[in-house]
Structures are given as C-alpha cells and as structure tokens.
C-alpha positions as CSV (number, residue, x, y, z in Angstrom):
1,A,-60.5,38.7,-131.2
2,V,-57.5,39.7,-130.2
3,V,-56.8,40.7,-126.9
4,S,-56.2,44.7,-126.7
5,T,-52.7,44.7,-125.7
6,Q,-51.7,42.6,-128.7
7,S,-53.8,44.9,-130.8
8,T,-51.9,47.8,-129.8
9,G,-49.0,46.3,-130.7
10,G,-50.1,45.4,-134.0
11,L,-51.7,49.0,-134.4
12,T,-47.9,50.1,-133.6
13,K,-46.3,48.0,-136.2
14,M,-49.0,49.2,-139.0
15,F,-47.9,53.0,-138.3
16,Q,-44.4,52.3,-138.4
17,N,-44.4,50.3,-141.6
18,N,-46.8,53.3,-143.3
19,R,-44.7,56.3,-141.8
20,T,-43.3,57.4,-144.9
21,A,-45.8,56.4,-147.5
22,G,-49.1,55.1,-146.9
23,S,-52.3,55.2,-144.7
24,V,-53.9,53.2,-141.9
25,I,-57.6,53.3,-141.8
26,I,-59.2,52.7,-138.2
27,T,-62.9,52.1,-137.6
28,L,-64.7,51.9,-134.1
29,K,-68.0,50.8,-133.6
30,K,-70.3,49.1,-131.2
31,Y,-70.3,45.3,-131.4
32,D,-73.2,43.4,-130.8
33,G,-71.7,40.0,-130.8
34,R,-72.7,38.3,-134.0
35,T,-70.4,36.8,-136.3
36,T,-72.4,36.2,-139.3
37,R,-75.7,38.0,-140.6
38,G,-78.8,37.0,-138.8
39,K,-80.7,38.7,-135.8
40,P,-78.2,40.6,-133.3
41,T,-77.7,38.9,-130.0
42,T,-77.8,40.8,-126.8
43,P,-74.7,40.5,-125.1
44,A,-74.3,40.5,-121.5
45,D,-71.9,43.7,-121.7
46,N,-71.5,46.3,-124.1
47,L,-68.5,45.8,-126.9
48,C,-66.6,48.0,-129.1
49,L,-65.3,46.5,-132.3
50,L,-62.2,48.0,-133.6
51,R,-60.9,47.3,-137.0
52,A,-57.6,48.7,-138.6
53,T,-56.3,48.0,-141.7
54,D,-53.7,49.3,-144.5
55,S,-53.2,48.0,-147.8
56,K,-51.5,44.9,-146.8
57,K,-52.9,44.0,-143.6
58,K,-55.9,43.6,-141.1
59,L,-56.4,44.0,-137.6
60,S,-59.5,43.5,-135.5
61,T,-60.3,43.5,-131.8
62,V,-63.0,43.4,-129.5
63,V,-62.9,45.5,-126.4
64,S,-65.2,45.0,-123.5
65,N,-66.7,47.8,-121.1
66,K,-64.4,46.6,-118.4
67,E,-61.1,47.2,-120.5
68,V,-62.2,50.1,-122.4
69,T,-60.3,52.8,-120.1
70,K,-57.0,51.0,-120.1
71,F,-57.6,50.5,-124.1
72,Q,-58.4,54.1,-124.6
73,M,-55.2,55.4,-122.5
74,S,-52.9,53.1,-124.4
75,Y,-54.7,53.9,-127.9
76,A,-54.5,57.5,-127.2
77,T,-50.7,57.4,-126.1
78,L,-50.3,55.3,-129.5
79,L,-51.9,58.0,-131.7
80,R,-50.1,60.7,-130.1
81,G,-46.7,58.9,-130.6
82,N,-47.5,58.3,-134.4
83,M,-48.9,61.3,-135.5
84,D,-45.7,63.1,-135.7
85,S,-45.0,62.3,-139.5
86,L,-48.2,64.6,-140.6
87,K,-47.4,67.3,-142.9
88,K,-48.1,70.9,-141.6
89,H,-50.9,72.9,-143.2
90,D,-49.6,75.7,-145.3
91,K,-51.6,78.8,-144.4
92,S,-49.6,81.5,-146.6
93,K,-51.5,79.9,-149.6
94,E,-54.9,80.5,-148.0
95,R,-53.8,84.2,-147.0
96,K,-52.8,85.3,-150.4
97,E,-56.2,84.0,-151.9
98,R,-58.3,86.0,-149.2
99,K,-56.3,89.0,-150.0
100,R,-57.1,88.5,-153.8
101,K,-60.6,87.9,-153.1
102,D,-60.9,91.1,-150.4
103,M,-59.2,93.2,-153.5
C-alpha cells in the first residue's frame, strides 16, 4: 500500500502523461484487508482501496477512515485540475436531429 500523498502525486503524473491521448481508469471500493483469496478478515477500521491504471502503469493505495477527508480533498483538487483537457460536447448536432424528428 502506498501512502495517500504519494498516490496523489502518482495520479498527477498519470493524468499529465495521458493529457493529449490515452485514458486513466480509477476504481474506488471498500477494502476488507485480505491480500489473497479466502475468508475476508474484519479490519479494526473501514478501509478504502483506490486503484488507478493507464495502459502502462498501475497504482493502488489503501486509505483508512482517519485519512479519508484529507485524501478526498486532495483527490477532488487533483480531478478539478486535470479535467480541463476534456472535449466539449457538441450540442448543435443534437438540435439538428431533434428538428428533423419534429418535422
């Protein structure tokens, strides 16, 4: 597991490397503490598992419930800062199709 401040730095690098072409896939789920298949253990506190991957690298980190708000704030600012290269949705094509259907 990676410390959450290091993981946001790794996510930043992933977003910057895939800014012009490519994608970053992020999954976030509840983590029960097991590392291999078998019966799930009951951890002392709730944990979240964050996984991020692009076509070349993988990154995973475990966030405890004590660090969730701090991690969530840094994760939100990271997403806001790196979502600026998304393409605008062209609504003019949809309007033309609606007009054709209405006629």
